[in-house]
Backbone as XML, in Angstrom:
<?xml version="1.0"?>
<chain id="A" units="angstrom">
  <residue number="1" name="MET">
    <atom name="N" x="110.980" y="87.332" z="98.819"/>
    <atom name="CA" x="110.637" y="86.763" z="99.863"/>
    <atom name="C" x="109.506" y="87.282" z="100.345"/>
  </residue>
  <residue number="2" name="SER">
    <atom name="N" x="109.079" y="86.442" z="101.175"/>
    <atom name="CA" x="107.512" y="87.083" z="101.803"/>
    <atom name="C" x="108.073" y="87.347" z="103.165"/>
  </residue>
  <residue number="3" name="ASP">
    <atom name="N" x="107.449" y="88.280" z="103.926"/>
    <atom name="CA" x="107.815" y="88.809" z="105.177"/>
    <atom name="C" x="107.560" y="88.280" z="106.371"/>
  </residue>
  <residue number="4" name="THR">
    <atom name="N" x="106.547" y="86.914" z="105.891"/>
    <atom name="CA" x="105.861" y="86.445" z="107.213"/>
    <atom name="C" x="105.633" y="84.875" z="106.678"/>
  </residue>
  <residue number="5" name="SER">
    <atom name="N" x="105.789" y="83.786" z="107.467"/>
    <atom name="CA" x="105.308" y="82.640" z="107.372"/>
    <atom name="C" x="104.845" y="81.872" z="108.340"/>
  </residue>
  <residue number="6" name="VAL">
    <atom name="N" x="104.089" y="80.699" z="108.340"/>
    <atom name="CA" x="103.171" y="80.094" z="109.349"/>
    <atom name="C" x="103.641" y="78.778" z="109.621"/>
  </residue>
  <residue number="7" name="GLY">
    <atom name="N" x="103.586" y="78.281" z="111.182"/>
    <atom name="CA" x="104.705" y="77.367" z="111.630"/>
    <atom name="C" x="102.730" y="76.785" z="112.614"/>
  </residue>
  <residue number="8" name="GLY">
    <atom name="N" x="103.012" y="75.906" z="113.413"/>
    <atom name="CA" x="101.817" y="74.906" z="113.700"/>
    <atom name="C" x="101.805" y="75.652" z="115.261"/>
  </residue>
  <residue number="9" name="ALA">
    <atom name="N" x="100.895" y="74.980" z="115.648"/>
    <atom name="CA" x="100.513" y="75.784" z="117.021"/>
    <atom name="C" x="101.558" y="75.333" z="118.001"/>
  </residue>
  <residue number="10" name="VAL">
    <atom name="N" x="101.901" y="76.327" z="118.968"/>
    <atom name="CA" x="103.036" y="75.714" z="119.898"/>
    <atom name="C" x="102.783" y="74.937" z="120.849"/>
  </residue>
  <residue number="11" name="PRO">
    <atom name="N" x="103.589" y="73.563" z="121.179"/>
    <atom name="CA" x="102.686" y="72.600" z="121.912"/>
    <atom name="C" x="102.625" y="72.906" z="123.381"/>
  </residue>
  <residue number="12" name="GLY">
    <atom name="N" x="101.326" y="72.629" z="123.749"/>
    <atom name="CA" x="101.541" y="72.605" z="125.144"/>
    <atom name="C" x="100.667" y="74.116" z="125.447"/>
  </residue>
  <residue number="13" name="SER">
    <atom name="N" x="100.373" y="74.581" z="124.542"/>
    <atom name="CA" x="99.770" y="75.703" z="124.602"/>
    <atom name="C" x="98.345" y="75.696" z="124.535"/>
  </residue>
  <residue number="14" name="PRO">
    <atom name="N" x="97.667" y="76.711" z="125.438"/>
    <atom name="CA" x="96.301" y="76.561" z="125.745"/>
    <atom name="C" x="95.702" y="76.769" z="124.086"/>
  </residue>
  <residue number="15" name="GLY">
    <atom name="N" x="93.984" y="76.329" z="123.761"/>
    <atom name="CA" x="93.315" y="76.685" z="122.504"/>
    <atom name="C" x="93.533" y="75.701" z="121.580"/>
  </residue>
  <residue number="16" name="VAL">
    <atom name="N" x="92.830" y="75.956" z="120.566"/>
    <atom name="CA" x="92.908" y="75.359" z="119.447"/>
    <atom name="C" x="93.766" y="75.457" z="118.199"/>
  </residue>
  <residue number="17" name="ALA">
    <atom name="N" x="94.741" y="74.941" z="117.337"/>
    <atom name="CA" x="95.359" y="75.249" z="116.506"/>
    <atom name="C" x="94.466" y="75.051" z="114.816"/>
  </residue>
  <residue number="18" name="VAL">
    <atom name="N" x="94.307" y="76.054" z="114.367"/>
    <atom name="CA" x="93.323" y="75.858" z="112.752"/>
    <atom name="C" x="94.217" y="74.767" z="112.073"/>
  </residue>
  <residue number="19" name="PRO">
    <atom name="N" x="93.706" y="73.599" z="111.718"/>
    <atom name="CA" x="94.170" y="72.676" z="110.733"/>
    <atom name="C" x="94.539" y="73.232" z="109.327"/>
  </residue>
  <residue number="20" name="GLY">
    <atom name="N" x="95.357" y="72.731" z="108.564"/>
    <atom name="CA" x="95.405" y="73.346" z="106.908"/>
    <atom name="C" x="96.958" y="73.940" z="106.934"/>
  </residue>
  <residue number="21" name="ALA">
    <atom name="N" x="97.506" y="73.620" z="105.837"/>
    <atom name="CA" x="98.481" y="74.371" z="105.187"/>
    <atom name="C" x="98.363" y="75.580" z="104.942"/>
  </residue>
  <residue number="22" name="ALA">
    <atom name="N" x="97.694" y="76.415" z="104.691"/>
    <atom name="CA" x="97.198" y="77.544" z="104.062"/>
    <atom name="C" x="97.071" y="78.132" z="105.540"/>
  </residue>
  <residue number="23" name="SER">
    <atom name="N" x="97.526" y="79.514" z="105.259"/>
    <atom name="CA" x="97.885" y="80.277" z="106.793"/>
    <atom name="C" x="96.565" y="81.495" z="106.600"/>
  </residue>
  <residue number="24" name="PRO">
    <atom name="N" x="95.519" y="81.474" z="107.316"/>
    <atom name="CA" x="94.469" y="82.257" z="107.694"/>
    <atom name="C" x="94.812" y="83.635" z="107.724"/>
  </residue>
  <residue number="25" name="VAL">
    <atom name="N" x="96.117" y="83.728" z="107.725"/>
    <atom name="CA" x="96.607" y="85.170" z="108.196"/>
    <atom name="C" x="97.591" y="85.661" z="107.770"/>
  </residue>
  <residue number="26" name="ALA">
    <atom name="N" x="98.158" y="87.105" z="107.340"/>
    <atom name="CA" x="99.077" y="87.524" z="106.657"/>
    <atom name="C" x="99.221" y="88.833" z="107.508"/>
  </residue>
  <residue number="27" name="LEU">
    <atom name="N" x="100.677" y="89.259" z="106.672"/>
    <atom name="CA" x="100.823" y="90.852" z="107.060"/>
    <atom name="C" x="101.000" y="91.643" z="106.271"/>
  </residue>
  <residue number="28" name="THR">
    <atom name="N" x="100.720" y="92.888" z="106.289"/>
    <atom name="CA" x="101.368" y="93.541" z="105.011"/>
    <atom name="C" x="102.468" y="94.177" z="105.390"/>
  </residue>
  <residue number="29" name="PRO">
    <atom name="N" x="103.225" y="94.985" z="104.552"/>
    <atom name="CA" x="104.844" y="95.329" z="105.170"/>
    <atom name="C" x="104.721" y="96.328" z="105.854"/>
  </residue>
  <residue number="30" name="ALA">
    <atom name="N" x="104.130" y="97.472" z="106.049"/>
    <atom name="CA" x="103.767" y="98.393" z="106.916"/>
    <atom name="C" x="103.570" y="97.411" z="108.488"/>
  </residue>
  <residue number="31" name="ALA">
    <atom name="N" x="102.781" y="96.837" z="108.659"/>
    <atom name="CA" x="102.685" y="95.758" z="109.420"/>
    <atom name="C" x="103.560" y="94.980" z="109.996"/>
  </residue>
  <residue number="32" name="ALA">
    <atom name="N" x="104.451" y="94.552" z="109.225"/>
    <atom name="CA" x="106.057" y="93.699" z="109.770"/>
    <atom name="C" x="106.580" y="94.612" z="110.156"/>
  </residue>
  <residue number="33" name="GLU">
    <atom name="N" x="106.473" y="95.944" z="109.730"/>
    <atom name="CA" x="107.836" y="97.028" z="110.353"/>
    <atom name="C" x="107.162" y="97.310" z="111.408"/>
  </residue>
  <residue number="34" name="LEU">
    <atom name="N" x="105.758" y="97.619" z="111.459"/>
    <atom name="CA" x="105.821" y="97.892" z="112.896"/>
    <atom name="C" x="106.252" y="96.903" z="114.097"/>
  </residue>
  <residue number="35" name="ILE">
    <atom name="N" x="105.566" y="95.851" z="113.721"/>
    <atom name="CA" x="105.557" y="94.432" z="114.472"/>
    <atom name="C" x="107.280" y="94.763" z="114.934"/>
  </residue>
  <residue number="36" name="ARG">
    <atom name="N" x="108.778" y="94.946" z="114.171"/>
    <atom name="CA" x="109.670" y="94.848" z="114.434"/>
    <atom name="C" x="110.046" y="96.082" z="114.999"/>
  </residue>
  <residue number="37" name="SER">
    <atom name="N" x="109.372" y="96.738" z="114.840"/>
    <atom name="CA" x="110.003" y="98.178" z="115.839"/>
    <atom name="C" x="109.016" y="97.928" z="117.350"/>
  </residue>
  <residue number="38" name="LEU">
    <atom name="N" x="107.692" y="97.437" z="117.539"/>
    <atom name="CA" x="107.030" y="97.082" z="118.586"/>
    <atom name="C" x="108.227" y="96.103" z="119.424"/>
  </residue>
  <residue number="39" name="ARG">
    <atom name="N" x="108.738" y="94.987" z="118.877"/>
    <atom name="CA" x="109.575" y="93.721" z="119.400"/>
    <atom name="C" x="110.791" y="94.237" z="119.955"/>
  </residue>
  <residue number="40" name="GLY">
    <atom name="N" x="111.132" y="95.240" z="119.153"/>
    <atom name="CA" x="112.229" y="95.769" z="119.497"/>
    <atom name="C" x="112.180" y="96.749" z="120.820"/>
  </residue>
  <residue number="41" name="ARG">
    <atom name="N" x="111.041" y="97.423" z="121.421"/>
    <atom name="CA" x="110.592" y="98.039" z="122.391"/>
    <atom name="C" x="110.312" y="97.407" z="123.381"/>
  </residue>
  <residue number="42" name="HIS">
    <atom name="N" x="109.323" y="96.394" z="123.324"/>
    <atom name="CA" x="108.621" y="95.557" z="124.122"/>
    <atom name="C" x="108.988" y="94.265" z="124.469"/>
  </residue>
  <residue number="43" name="GLY">
    <atom name="N" x="109.688" y="93.779" z="123.278"/>
    <atom name="CA" x="109.950" y="92.359" z="123.622"/>
    <atom name="C" x="109.337" y="91.292" z="122.953"/>
  </residue>
  <residue number="44" name="PRO">
    <atom name="N" x="109.470" y="90.043" z="123.096"/>
    <atom name="CA" x="108.336" y="89.365" z="122.143"/>
    <atom name="C" x="106.661" y="89.737" z="122.081"/>
  </residue>
  <residue number="45" name="LEU">
    <atom name="N" x="106.263" y="89.519" z="121.559"/>
    <atom name="CA" x="104.812" y="90.045" z="120.932"/>
    <atom name="C" x="103.629" y="88.747" z="120.692"/>
  </residue>
  <residue number="46" name="MET">
    <atom name="N" x="102.476" y="89.081" z="120.419"/>
    <atom name="CA" x="101.403" y="87.994" z="119.941"/>
    <atom name="C" x="99.746" y="89.254" z="119.881"/>
  </residue>
  <residue number="47" name="PHE">
    <atom name="N" x="99.514" y="88.442" z="119.209"/>
    <atom name="CA" x="98.426" y="89.521" z="119.032"/>
    <atom name="C" x="96.619" y="88.408" z="119.473"/>
  </residue>
  <residue number="48" name="HIS">
    <atom name="N" x="95.814" y="89.043" z="119.772"/>
    <atom name="CA" x="93.998" y="88.408" z="119.954"/>
    <atom name="C" x="93.139" y="89.091" z="119.340"/>
  </residue>
  <residue number="49" name="GLN">
    <atom name="N" x="92.475" y="88.846" z="118.271"/>
    <atom name="CA" x="91.458" y="89.468" z="117.359"/>
    <atom name="C" x="90.231" y="88.820" z="118.447"/>
  </residue>
  <residue number="50" name="SER">
    <atom name="N" x="89.335" y="89.824" z="118.858"/>
    <atom name="CA" x="88.348" y="89.392" z="119.605"/>
    <atom name="C" x="86.985" y="90.064" z="118.599"/>
  </residue>
  <residue number="51" name="GLY">
    <atom name="N" x="85.705" y="89.135" z="119.282"/>
    <atom name="CA" x="84.642" y="89.831" z="118.262"/>
    <atom name="C" x="84.338" y="91.079" z="118.492"/>
  </residue>
  <residue number="52" name="GLY">
    <atom name="N" x="84.589" y="92.027" z="119.707"/>
    <atom name="CA" x="83.883" y="92.885" z="120.578"/>
    <atom name="C" x="83.560" y="94.210" z="119.246"/>
  </residue>
  <residue number="53" name="CYS">
    <atom name="N" x="82.491" y="94.869" z="119.579"/>
    <atom name="CA" x="82.361" y="96.301" z="119.137"/>
    <atom name="C" x="83.658" y="97.373" z="118.983"/>
  </residue>
  <residue number="54" name="CYS">
    <atom name="N" x="83.164" y="98.226" z="118.158"/>
    <atom name="CA" x="84.526" y="99.239" z="118.071"/>
    <atom name="C" x="85.816" y="98.541" z="117.758"/>
  </residue>
  <residue number="55" name="ASP">
    <atom name="N" x="86.707" y="99.552" z="118.877"/>
    <atom name="CA" x="88.049" y="99.062" z="118.772"/>
    <atom name="C" x="88.517" y="97.396" z="119.417"/>
  </residue>
  <residue number="56" name="GLY">
    <atom name="N" x="87.045" y="96.475" z="119.884"/>
    <atom name="CA" x="87.125" y="95.523" z="120.228"/>
    <atom name="C" x="87.630" y="94.733" z="119.022"/>
  </residue>
  <residue number="57" name="SER">
    <atom name="N" x="86.963" y="95.405" z="117.956"/>
    <atom name="CA" x="87.270" y="94.374" z="116.885"/>
    <atom name="C" x="88.371" y="94.694" z="116.371"/>
  </residue>
  <residue number="58" name="ALA">
    <atom name="N" x="89.184" y="95.248" z="116.816"/>
    <atom name="CA" x="90.710" y="95.379" z="116.377"/>
    <atom name="C" x="91.381" y="94.424" z="116.448"/>
  </residue>
  <residue number="59" name="PRO">
    <atom name="N" x="92.341" y="93.987" z="115.914"/>
    <atom name="CA" x="93.565" y="92.977" z="116.794"/>
    <atom name="C" x="93.976" y="93.655" z="117.214"/>
  </residue>
  <residue number="60" name="MET">
    <atom name="N" x="94.564" y="93.395" z="118.357"/>
    <atom name="CA" x="95.261" y="94.086" z="119.746"/>
    <atom name="C" x="96.435" y="92.933" z="119.690"/>
  </residue>
  <residue number="61" name="CYS">
    <atom name="N" x="97.470" y="94.118" z="119.543"/>
    <atom name="CA" x="99.145" y="93.514" z="120.120"/>
    <atom name="C" x="99.276" y="93.611" z="121.224"/>
  </residue>
  <residue number="62" name="TYR">
    <atom name="N" x="99.812" y="92.693" z="122.295"/>
    <atom name="CA" x="100.511" y="92.584" z="123.532"/>
    <atom name="C" x="101.768" y="91.563" z="123.446"/>
  </residue>
  <residue number="63" name="PRO">
    <atom name="N" x="102.261" y="92.333" z="124.607"/>
    <atom name="CA" x="103.536" y="91.706" z="124.979"/>
    <atom name="C" x="103.305" y="90.027" z="125.117"/>
  </residue>
  <residue number="64" name="ALA">
    <atom name="N" x="104.023" y="89.210" z="124.416"/>
    <atom name="CA" x="103.783" y="87.540" z="124.473"/>
    <atom name="C" x="103.410" y="87.315" z="125.677"/>
  </residue>
  <residue number="65" name="GLY">
    <atom name="N" x="101.990" y="86.694" z="126.082"/>
    <atom name="CA" x="101.632" y="86.139" z="127.247"/>
    <atom name="C" x="100.793" y="86.770" z="128.234"/>
  </residue>
  <residue number="66" name="GLU">
    <atom name="N" x="100.928" y="87.842" z="127.569"/>
    <atom name="CA" x="100.106" y="88.992" z="128.401"/>
    <atom name="C" x="98.758" y="89.078" z="128.383"/>
  </residue>
  <residue number="67" name="PHE">
    <atom name="N" x="98.234" y="88.809" z="127.376"/>
    <atom name="CA" x="96.691" y="88.182" z="127.253"/>
    <atom name="C" x="96.792" y="87.309" z="127.640"/>
  </residue>
  <residue number="68" name="ARG">
    <atom name="N" x="96.097" y="86.848" z="128.432"/>
    <atom name="CA" x="95.543" y="85.435" z="128.317"/>
    <atom name="C" x="94.780" y="84.546" z="127.666"/>
  </residue>
  <residue number="69" name="THR">
    <atom name="N" x="95.032" y="83.409" z="127.258"/>
    <atom name="CA" x="94.465" y="82.458" z="126.085"/>
    <atom name="C" x="93.789" y="81.259" z="126.520"/>
  </residue>
  <residue number="70" name="GLY">
    <atom name="N" x="92.599" y="80.863" z="126.610"/>
    <atom name="CA" x="92.426" y="79.394" z="126.739"/>
    <atom name="C" x="91.357" y="78.945" z="125.694"/>
  </residue>
  <residue number="71" name="SER">
    <atom name="N" x="90.773" y="77.866" z="126.493"/>
    <atom name="CA" x="89.838" y="76.990" z="125.821"/>
    <atom name="C" x="88.820" y="77.835" z="124.689"/>
  </residue>
  <residue number="72" name="SER">
    <atom name="N" x="88.577" y="78.887" z="124.782"/>
    <atom name="CA" x="87.530" y="79.738" z="124.318"/>
    <atom name="C" x="87.961" y="80.656" z="123.120"/>
  </residue>
  <residue number="73" name="ASP">
    <atom name="N" x="89.792" y="80.443" z="122.699"/>
    <atom name="CA" x="90.376" y="81.178" z="121.541"/>
    <atom name="C" x="90.892" y="79.706" z="120.852"/>
  </residue>
  <residue number="74" name="VAL">
    <atom name="N" x="91.296" y="80.656" z="119.721"/>
    <atom name="CA" x="91.937" y="79.670" z="118.673"/>
    <atom name="C" x="93.211" y="80.505" z="118.455"/>
  </residue>
  <residue number="75" name="LEU">
    <atom name="N" x="94.327" y="79.454" z="118.175"/>
    <atom name="CA" x="95.576" y="79.730" z="117.599"/>
    <atom name="C" x="95.468" y="79.347" z="116.131"/>
  </residue>
  <residue number="76" name="LEU">
    <atom name="N" x="95.172" y="80.911" z="115.157"/>
    <atom name="CA" x="95.331" y="80.858" z="113.598"/>
    <atom name="C" x="96.641" y="80.549" z="113.171"/>
  </residue>
  <residue number="77" name="ALA">
    <atom name="N" x="97.571" y="81.775" z="113.697"/>
    <atom name="CA" x="99.063" y="81.348" z="112.992"/>
    <atom name="C" x="99.646" y="81.693" z="114.075"/>
  </residue>
  <residue number="78" name="SER">
    <atom name="N" x="100.923" y="81.239" z="113.886"/>
    <atom name="CA" x="102.758" y="82.052" z="114.394"/>
    <atom name="C" x="103.303" y="82.275" z="113.252"/>
  </residue>
  <residue number="79" name="LEU">
    <atom name="N" x="103.121" y="83.624" z="113.063"/>
    <atom name="CA" x="103.780" y="84.257" z="112.363"/>
    <atom name="C" x="105.210" y="84.628" z="112.548"/>
  </residue>
  <residue number="80" name="THR">
    <atom name="N" x="106.391" y="84.396" z="111.162"/>
    <atom name="CA" x="107.056" y="84.796" z="111.221"/>
    <atom name="C" x="107.644" y="85.757" z="110.619"/>
  </residue>
  <residue number="81" name="VAL">
    <atom name="N" x="108.190" y="86.860" z="111.252"/>
    <atom name="CA" x="108.386" y="88.234" z="110.798"/>
    <atom name="C" x="109.837" y="88.473" z="110.351"/>
  </residue>
  <residue number="82" name="HIS">
    <atom name="N" x="110.573" y="88.865" z="109.509"/>
    <atom name="CA" x="111.899" y="88.940" z="108.886"/>
    <atom name="C" x="112.716" y="90.039" z="110.244"/>
  </residue>
  <residue number="83" name="GLU">
    <atom name="N" x="113.448" y="89.229" z="110.937"/>
    <atom name="CA" x="114.521" y="90.558" z="111.631"/>
    <atom name="C" x="113.625" y="90.260" z="113.200"/>
  </residue>
  <residue number="84" name="VAL">
    <atom name="N" x="112.115" y="89.327" z="113.228"/>
    <atom name="CA" x="112.250" y="89.201" z="114.535"/>
    <atom name="C" x="112.527" y="87.228" z="114.878"/>
  </residue>
  <residue number="85" name="PRO">
    <atom name="N" x="112.904" y="87.591" z="116.549"/>
    <atom name="CA" x="113.489" y="86.198" z="116.708"/>
    <atom name="C" x="112.847" y="85.186" z="117.102"/>
  </residue>
  <residue number="86" name="GLU">
    <atom name="N" x="111.754" y="85.170" z="117.187"/>
    <atom name="CA" x="110.792" y="84.506" z="117.320"/>
    <atom name="C" x="109.586" y="84.366" z="116.877"/>
  </residue>
  <residue number="87" name="PRO">
    <atom name="N" x="108.468" y="83.767" z="117.161"/>
    <atom name="CA" x="107.117" y="83.436" z="115.784"/>
    <atom name="C" x="106.267" y="84.625" z="116.427"/>
  </residue>
  <residue number="88" name="VAL">
    <atom name="N" x="105.578" y="85.187" z="116.165"/>
    <atom name="CA" x="104.252" y="86.093" z="116.590"/>
    <atom name="C" x="102.731" y="85.547" z="116.832"/>
  </residue>
  <residue number="89" name="GLU">
    <atom name="N" x="102.316" y="84.845" z="117.607"/>
    <atom name="CA" x="101.473" y="84.091" z="117.447"/>
    <atom name="C" x="99.739" y="84.870" z="117.414"/>
  </residue>
  <residue number="90" name="PHE">
    <atom name="N" x="98.894" y="84.670" z="116.422"/>
    <atom name="CA" x="98.108" y="85.420" z="116.169"/>
    <atom name="C" x="96.949" y="84.497" z="116.830"/>
  </residue>
  <residue number="91" name="TRP">
    <atom name="N" x="95.635" y="85.005" z="117.714"/>
    <atom name="CA" x="94.885" y="84.637" z="118.366"/>
    <atom name="C" x="93.723" y="84.483" z="118.327"/>
  </residue>
  <residue number="92" name="ILE">
    <atom name="N" x="92.393" y="84.400" z="118.087"/>
    <atom name="CA" x="90.895" y="84.852" z="118.162"/>
    <atom name="C" x="90.076" y="83.852" z="119.057"/>
  </residue>
  <residue number="93" name="SER">
    <atom name="N" x="89.162" y="84.706" z="118.978"/>
    <atom name="CA" x="88.062" y="84.199" z="120.218"/>
    <atom name="C" x="87.087" y="82.783" z="119.164"/>
  </residue>
  <residue number="94" name="LYS">
    <atom name="N" x="87.023" y="81.702" z="119.396"/>
    <atom name="CA" x="86.487" y="80.685" z="118.845"/>
    <atom name="C" x="85.122" y="81.317" z="118.350"/>
  </residue>
  <residue number="95" name="SER">
    <atom name="N" x="84.557" y="82.019" z="119.142"/>
    <atom name="CA" x="83.127" y="82.399" z="118.655"/>
    <atom name="C" x="83.574" y="83.420" z="117.455"/>
  </residue>
  <residue number="96" name="GLN">
    <atom name="N" x="84.232" y="84.378" z="117.083"/>
    <atom name="CA" x="84.502" y="85.179" z="116.479"/>
    <atom name="C" x="85.231" y="84.246" z="114.938"/>
  </residue>
  <residue number="97" name="TRP">
    <atom name="N" x="85.998" y="83.452" z="115.247"/>
    <atom name="CA" x="86.360" y="82.350" z="114.302"/>
    <atom name="C" x="85.233" y="81.558" z="113.389"/>
  </residue>
  <residue number="98" name="GLU">
    <atom name="N" x="84.063" y="81.095" z="113.893"/>
    <atom name="CA" x="83.107" y="80.550" z="113.518"/>
    <atom name="C" x="82.557" y="81.228" z="112.884"/>
  </residue>
  <residue number="99" name="LEU">
    <atom name="N" x="82.279" y="82.557" z="112.743"/>
    <atom name="CA" x="81.851" y="84.079" z="111.885"/>
    <atom name="C" x="82.956" y="84.109" z="110.469"/>
  </residue>
  <residue number="100" name="TRP">
    <atom name="N" x="83.945" y="83.989" z="110.784"/>
    <atom name="CA" x="85.031" y="84.510" z="109.692"/>
    <atom name="C" x="85.881" y="83.590" z="108.897"/>
  </residue>
  <residue number="101" name="LYS">
    <atom name="N" x="85.450" y="81.910" z="109.960"/>
    <atom name="CA" x="86.276" y="81.185" z="109.033"/>
    <atom name="C" x="86.380" y="80.754" z="108.007"/>
  </residue>
  <residue number="102" name="HIS">
    <atom name="N" x="85.975" y="81.573" z="106.918"/>
    <atom name="CA" x="85.913" y="81.082" z="105.926"/>
    <atom name="C" x="86.492" y="82.573" z="104.501"/>
  </residue>
  <residue number="103" name="THR">
    <atom name="N" x="87.429" y="83.161" z="106.043"/>
    <atom name="CA" x="88.297" y="84.463" z="105.464"/>
    <atom name="C" x="89.325" y="84.426" z="105.721"/>
  </residue>
  <residue number="104" name="ARG">
    <atom name="N" x="90.336" y="85.280" z="104.942"/>
    <atom name="CA" x="91.525" y="85.262" z="105.207"/>
    <atom name="C" x="91.794" y="86.490" z="105.567"/>
  </residue>
  <residue number="105" name="LEU">
    <atom name="N" x="92.576" y="86.485" z="106.735"/>
    <atom name="CA" x="92.725" y="87.930" z="107.281"/>
    <atom name="C" x="93.960" y="88.675" z="107.166"/>
  </residue>
  <residue number="106" name="THR">
    <atom name="N" x="94.281" y="89.768" z="106.738"/>
    <atom name="CA" x="95.270" y="90.368" z="106.721"/>
    <atom name="C" x="95.564" y="91.550" z="107.676"/>
  </residue>
  <residue number="107" name="VAL">
    <atom name="N" x="96.725" y="91.718" z="108.188"/>
    <atom name="CA" x="96.635" y="92.390" z="109.278"/>
    <atom name="C" x="97.263" y="93.754" z="108.425"/>
  </residue>
  <residue number="108" name="ASP">
    <atom name="N" x="97.200" y="95.046" z="108.831"/>
    <atom name="CA" x="97.552" y="96.411" z="108.008"/>
    <atom name="C" x="97.819" y="97.102" z="109.272"/>
  </residue>
  <residue number="109" name="VAL">
    <atom name="N" x="98.561" y="98.487" z="108.819"/>
    <atom name="CA" x="98.374" y="99.791" z="109.864"/>
    <atom name="C" x="97.856" y="100.771" z="109.182"/>
  </residue>
  <residue number="110" name="VAL">
    <atom name="N" x="97.120" y="101.298" z="109.894"/>
    <atom name="CA" x="96.290" y="102.828" z="109.360"/>
    <atom name="C" x="96.723" y="103.648" z="110.365"/>
  </residue>
  <residue number="111" name="PRO">
    <atom name="N" x="96.974" y="105.205" z="109.938"/>
    <atom name="CA" x="97.011" y="106.514" z="110.664"/>
    <atom name="C" x="95.681" y="106.107" z="111.664"/>
  </residue>
  <residue number="112" name="GLY">
    <atom name="N" x="95.977" y="107.223" z="112.953"/>
    <atom name="CA" x="95.042" y="107.012" z="114.187"/>
    <atom name="C" x="94.953" y="105.963" z="115.119"/>
  </residue>
  <residue number="113" name="ARG">
    <atom name="N" x="94.782" y="106.589" z="116.114"/>
    <atom name="CA" x="94.758" y="106.322" z="117.693"/>
    <atom name="C" x="93.857" y="105.330" z="117.797"/>
  </residue>
  <residue number="114" name="GLY">
    <atom name="N" x="94.054" y="103.848" z="117.968"/>
    <atom name="CA" x="93.039" y="102.547" z="118.147"/>
    <atom name="C" x="92.919" y="102.808" z="119.949"/>
  </residue>
  <residue number="115" name="SER">
    <atom name="N" x="92.993" y="101.039" z="120.050"/>
    <atom name="CA" x="92.886" y="101.172" z="121.433"/>
    <atom name="C" x="94.189" y="101.146" z="122.214"/>
  </residue>
  <residue number="116" name="GLY">
    <atom name="N" x="93.529" y="101.914" z="123.896"/>
    <atom name="CA" x="95.001" y="101.956" z="124.411"/>
    <atom name="C" x="95.419" y="100.975" z="124.782"/>
  </residue>
  <residue number="117" name="PHE">
    <atom name="N" x="94.777" y="99.783" z="124.954"/>
    <atom name="CA" x="95.615" y="98.449" z="125.442"/>
    <atom name="C" x="96.320" y="97.821" z="124.178"/>
  </residue>
  <residue number="118" name="SER">
    <atom name="N" x="96.253" y="98.284" z="123.298"/>
    <atom name="CA" x="97.424" y="97.705" z="122.168"/>
    <atom name="C" x="98.604" y="98.446" z="122.011"/>
  </residue>
  <residue number="119" name="LEU">
    <atom name="N" x="99.745" y="97.646" z="121.780"/>
    <atom name="CA" x="100.840" y="98.692" z="122.087"/>
    <atom name="C" x="101.143" y="99.806" z="121.163"/>
  </residue>
  <residue number="120" name="GLU">
    <atom name="N" x="100.358" y="99.479" z="119.835"/>
    <atom name="CA" x="100.731" y="100.535" z="119.027"/>
    <atom name="C" x="99.824" y="101.775" z="119.338"/>
  </residue>
  <residue number="121" name="ALA">
    <atom name="N" x="98.815" y="101.764" z="120.396"/>
    <atom name="CA" x="98.568" y="103.454" z="120.519"/>
    <atom name="C" x="99.135" y="104.372" z="120.546"/>
  </residue>
  <residue number="122" name="PRO">
    <atom name="N" x="99.980" y="104.568" z="121.100"/>
    <atom name="CA" x="100.996" y="105.997" z="121.581"/>
    <atom name="C" x="101.635" y="106.033" z="120.168"/>
  </residue>
  <residue number="123" name="ASP">
    <atom name="N" x="101.869" y="105.100" z="119.263"/>
    <atom name="CA" x="102.780" y="105.372" z="117.631"/>
    <atom name="C" x="101.794" y="106.534" z="116.872"/>
  </residue>
  <residue number="124" name="GLY">
    <atom name="N" x="100.303" y="106.380" z="117.411"/>
    <atom name="CA" x="99.317" y="107.614" z="116.504"/>
    <atom name="C" x="99.284" y="106.352" z="115.091"/>
  </residue>
  <residue number="125" name="VAL">
    <atom name="N" x="99.085" y="105.588" z="115.531"/>
    <atom name="CA" x="98.455" y="104.367" z="114.312"/>
    <atom name="C" x="98.054" y="103.078" z="115.159"/>
  </residue>
  <residue number="126" name="ARG">
    <atom name="N" x="97.301" y="102.556" z="114.257"/>
    <atom name="CA" x="96.507" y="101.275" z="114.741"/>
    <atom name="C" x="96.578" y="99.886" z="113.727"/>
  </residue>
  <residue number="127" name="PHE">
    <atom name="N" x="96.700" y="99.040" z="114.147"/>
    <atom name="CA" x="96.488" y="97.812" z="113.486"/>
    <atom name="C" x="94.879" y="97.670" z="113.013"/>
  </residue>
  <residue number="128" name="LEU">
    <atom name="N" x="94.903" y="96.841" z="111.627"/>
    <atom name="CA" x="93.580" y="96.824" z="111.451"/>
    <atom name="C" x="93.330" y="95.779" z="110.626"/>
  </residue>
  <residue number="129" name="ILE">
    <atom name="N" x="92.124" y="94.678" z="110.635"/>
    <atom name="CA" x="92.318" y="93.737" z="109.990"/>
    <atom name="C" x="91.716" y="94.126" z="108.282"/>
  </residue>
  <residue number="130" name="ARG">
    <atom name="N" x="91.905" y="93.457" z="107.567"/>
    <atom name="CA" x="91.459" y="93.585" z="105.981"/>
    <atom name="C" x="91.094" y="92.270" z="105.739"/>
  </residue>
  <residue number="131" name="SER">
    <atom name="N" x="90.102" y="91.535" z="105.436"/>
    <atom name="CA" x="89.398" y="90.312" z="104.969"/>
    <atom name="C" x="89.110" y="90.273" z="103.691"/>
  </residue>
  <residue number="132" name="HIS">
    <atom name="N" x="89.527" y="89.131" z="103.407"/>
    <atom name="CA" x="88.738" y="88.652" z="101.987"/>
    <atom name="C" x="88.652" y="87.165" z="102.141"/>
  </residue>
  <residue number="133" name="LEU">
    <atom name="N" x="87.004" y="86.948" z="101.065"/>
    <atom name="CA" x="86.691" y="85.113" z="101.239"/>
    <atom name="C" x="88.014" y="84.334" z="100.959"/>
  </residue>
  <residue number="134" name="ALA">
    <atom name="N" x="88.024" y="83.468" z="101.483"/>
    <atom name="CA" x="88.942" y="82.295" z="101.115"/>
    <atom name="C" x="88.628" y="81.438" z="99.790"/>
  </residue>
  <residue number="135" name="PRO">
    <atom name="N" x="89.427" y="81.206" z="98.973"/>
    <atom name="CA" x="88.885" y="80.244" z="97.826"/>
    <atom name="C" x="88.591" y="79.186" z="98.488"/>
  </residue>
</chain>
């Protein structure tokens, strides 16, 4: 059984949903486990992937709704994670998606402290995007 699945955009949410059946975002088992842990401590979660430099190019995990999305963002996926009661939305800036739209993204976890703004930073790990060209 897969740990994640994808739903469509949340009706009435800002931004634009990516059309099509194939998900552009997946999670590694380690990322799913960390999401379960963070959900237990912080409540519902969301990701935003910007196109910034350094840690600004890493996916940032926030309490759901804490990062304000709008018309300059794209909702790539609503990820279903086993034992997490609600979907975890994965957003990306439109300009970054234009550069990455031919890739599939996998959220993984690696040792090391990332940005102080992402919820996993105090745990001594950070989320990381692994990408590959879409078929």
